[in-house]
N, C-alpha and C positions, 0 to 999 in steps of 0.2 A: 299667499300668492295664488293658490288654486281658487280661493274664494273670489278674488278679483277677476280671474279669468272667467269663472262661471257667470258673474254679474255682467262682465263685458259681453259674453255670448248672448245673454238674455236681452241686454239693451240692443245689440245688433239685430237679433231676431225680431224684437218689437219694432225697431225702425223699418226693417224690411216689410213687416206686416202692414205698417202704416202706409208705406209707399204703395203697396198693392191695393189697400182699401181706398186710398185717396185719389188714385189715378184711374178714372173710369175707362171702360172699353170705348174706343172711339165710335160715335154714332154712325159716321159715314161708313166705317168698316162693317158695322152691324147691318146697315141697309144693303150694302154690297153683297154680303153673305146671303141675305134673304133673297135678293134677285137671282144670284147664282144658283141657289137651291131650287127656286121655281123653274129656272131655265133648264137645270139638270133633270128635274122631274118631267118636264114637258118634252125634252129632246131625247132622253134615253129610250123611250119606247120606239121612236122613229128609227134610231140607230140600231137597236136590237132587231127590229123587224127586217131591216135591210140585210142582216147577217144570218138570220134563221128563217126557215120556211115553215116551222111549226108554230101555230098560234099559242099552244099551251106553253112551250118553251119561251116564246117572246113575252107573254104575260108574266110568267114566273120570274124570269130574269129582270124584267122591267120593275116589277113590284119589289123584289128583294134588293136590287141596287138602289132604288129610290128610298126604300125603308132604311137601308144602311146609312145613306147620307143624312136623312132627316134625324135618325137616332144619334148619329155622331154630332150633328149640330145641336141637338137638345142637351147632350152631355156637356158640350162646350159652353152652352149658355148657363148650365147649372154650376159649372166650375168657375164661371166668370167672377162671381162674388162669393168667396169661400167664408165670409164672416157674417155671422148672424145667428138666428135661432132655427133655421131650417134643418131638416133631417140630414142633409148631406154637407152641412157646414162643419168647419173645423171646431173641435172641442177646446176652445180657448180657455175656458175656466178650469178645466181639468189640467191642461198644460201649465197654466199659471200656478195652480196648487202644487203640482209636481215640482216645478221650479223652486217655489218657496220652501218645500220640504227638503230639497237638495241643499239649498243655502242654509237652512236651519241645522241640518245634520253636520254640515261643514263647520259652522260656528261652534256647535257642541263639541266636535272633535278637536278644534283648536283650543277651546277652553279646557278640555280634558288633558290635552298635551301640556298646557301651561300649568294646570293644577297638579299634575303629577311630578312637578319639579320639587315639591316638598319644602319650599322655603317658608319660614315663619309667617311672612306677609301673606303668602298664598293660603296657608292653613287658616289664618285668621279671617281672610276673605271668604274662604269656603264655609266657615262657621257662621259668618254674618249672612251669607246667601241661604244657608240651610234654615237659619232662624227666620229669615224673611219669608221663605217659601212656606214654612210651617205656619207662620202667622197668617199668610194669605189663604192657605187651605182651611184653617180654622175659621177665618172670617167668611169665606165662601160657604163652608158647610153650615155655619150658623145662619147665614142669610137664606140659604136654601131651606133649612128647617123652619125658619120663621115664615117664609113665603108659603111653604106647604101647610103650616098650621093655619095661616090666614085663609088659604083656600079651603081647608077643611071646615073652618068656622063658617065661611061664607056659604058652603054647600049644605052644611048641617042646619042652617037657619031656615 
């Protein structure tokens, strides 16, 4: 039951990620934000000068408030598309591997619980699985040795 819940959670997360990836940020809203940003940058100095009598304070507050808005807008644009290969994108491959490892561990736990029942059928099945695994390991190790020998022969010539 827990396995199905984890799979369901993974499918739901994948569906939500696809929704975010497939629905782009509206272009009209992007343009509006650009105009609002420029309006703010041009109007803030005028507003700050009317409230302060010091040129240094007016320039400092104008620069810092405009910088804050532009920086916030840049962060929003970077977060707009969280999928891809950029430095600030989500590590989807790592999350996928972690999810697969969790599912694999759950399956192994379920097998272990079933195998611990000790019925003759389970014991016979365990022996067949052990023999199959040993056979695969021997096949893999012999193929690795053969490929290593072939590489050694190729480099020695």
